[in-house]
N, C-alpha and C positions, 0 to 999 in steps of 0.2 A: 116610521112606516111599519106596518105589520107584515107578517109572512104571507098571508093570502093576498094582500094588496100588491105586494111585489111580484108574486107569481102571476097575478092578473095582468100587471104591466108587462111582464116578460111574454106572456101569451099574446097580448095585444101587439107587441112589437113583432113577434114571430108571425102572427097572422097577417098583419099589414105587409110585411116583407114577402110572405108567400103569395099573397094576392098580387103584389107588384111584380114579382118575378114571373108569375104565370100569365099575367094579362098583358104584358107589354111586348113589343117587338124590337124596341131600341135596345141595343147591347148595353148602353150606359144605364138605362132604367132597370134592366134585369140585374145588373151588378149592384145597383142601389138597393133593390129588393133583397138580394143575397146578404148585403151588409146589415140590413135591418133584421134579417133572420138570425144572423150570427150575434148581433147585439142583444136580441131576446134571449139567446142561449147564455150569453155572458151574464146578463142580469139574473137569470134563473140560477146560474152557478154561484154567483156572488150571494144571492139570497140564501141558498142552501148552506153555503159556507158560513155566512154570518149567523144564522139562526141555529145550525146544528153543531158546528165545531169551530167556534170563534178563536179558540186558542191554537188551533192547528195552522201551521204556516203553509201547508201544502195547497190549501185553497187559494191563497194569494198567488202562488206560482202558477196554478192552472189558469187563473183569470188573466194574469199578465201575459202568459203564453198565448191565450186566445186573442187578446187584443193585438199582440204583435203579429199573429197569423192574419188577423183582419187587415192590418196595415199592409203587409206584404202582398196579400191576395188582391187588395184594391190597387196597389201600385202596379203589379204585373198585369192585371186586367185592363187598366187604363193604358198601359204601354202597348199591349196587343191591339186594343181597340184603335188607338191612335195610329199604329203602324198599318192596320187594315184600311183605315179611312184614307191615309195618305197614299197608299199604294193603289187602291182600287175604288175609292169613294164608296165603301160599304159601311153602312151604319145600322142596318137592321139584320135580324137573325135570318130572315128569308133569303137575303142576298148572301149572307155568310155561309149558308148551306151549300152553295155551289163551289166552294173552295176545295172540295175533295179532289184527290188525285195526286 
């Protein structure tokens, strides 16, 4: 794959995730959109690393760190969502806005 094609793929992932995160009300769907956006950033970072400095090992460390951050964010997000749903049957962002206080 070429450099521009990978950047188009990354932009497509990010754009799809942004649309999903902004257009949905379900907490799980918003989290899925955020994961797609982070995936687009990871693909772009991997693309830049592969084509600009393939001999440098720092790019691999950044990509692995981003993937680990994605996994931790998703696990914590689903844990909070599950706790909210079990406690108060809240599964949309409109209902979750009333939890202040």
